[in-house]
N, C-alpha and C positions, 0 to 999 in steps of 0.2 A: 518526539523529535528532541525534546530537551534532554532526555536520558542519553540519547545517542550523542548529543553535543558534548556531554561530559565523559564520553568514552565507553558507555555501557553497551552491551550487546542486547538488542531489542527484538523480540518476536511480536509482531502486530497481527492479530487475527481479528477480522471483522466479519459480521454476518448481516447482510441486508442493509448496509450503511449507505447513506446518500453521499454524493460528491461534496467535498468540503473545501477544496482548494481551487482558487481561480488561477488559471494557467499563467497569467501575467504577473502574479504576485511574487514577492521575494520569499514568502513562506513556502509556496509550492516549490520553487527552485531549490531552496535549502533542504526541504524534506526529501525531494526526489534525489538530490545528490547524496543523501545518506542511505539510500536503499541498497541493500546487499544484492550481489548477483545471485541469480537462482540457477542451480544446476538441474540436470534432468531428473535427479533423484532427490525428493523432498528431504529425506533423512540426512543426506549429505549436506544439503544447504543448511538445515537446522543445526547440525553438529559443528558446522564451520562458519558461524556468523562472525565476521570480523569485529574487533572492538570498534565502537563508535558507528556501527551500521545497524540498519533496520531490515529484518527479513519480514516480508509481508505475505499474508494469505487472506484473500477476500473470498468469502463464500456467498453465493447468490442463489436463491430459489429461482428456477427458470420461470419466467412470466411475472416476477416481482418488479413492480415499477419503481420502487423507492431507490434502488441503486442507480437509476437513470436520472435522478433529480439532484440538483437543478440540471437542466439540459446542457449538454456539452456545447451546444450552439451559443450558449451564454458565456463559454470559456471555462467552465468548471470541469475538474478532473479528479480522479482517484490517484493516489500515489501508489507506487509499487509495480509489481511484475504481472499484473493481470488478475483475473478472477477465475473461480471454479464454480460451475453450475452443479448444484447438489441434488437435482431431481430430474 
C-alpha cells in the first residue's frame, strides 16, 4: 500500500494468506481504493497497471482453511479482485 501511495505500480501475489483487513478500518478502505481494475485477460491487466495502483492475485488451495481466517463474520476481508483456486 505504501509503494502505491508514492505512485509505484504494485503487483501483489499471495498464496494461502489469511484475511488481514477489518472492513470498517481506514486501512482497508485506503488499500481497496488503490486496487487496479482487472481485465478478462491477466496479461493485459499486468501490462497496464496504472501508476499508484495495486494489481492483486490471490492463490488458494481448495480446502485450505487459512484464507478463511479470521472469519468474515468478524468483519475481516481480503483486498483485491478475488481469488483463484489452484487445485
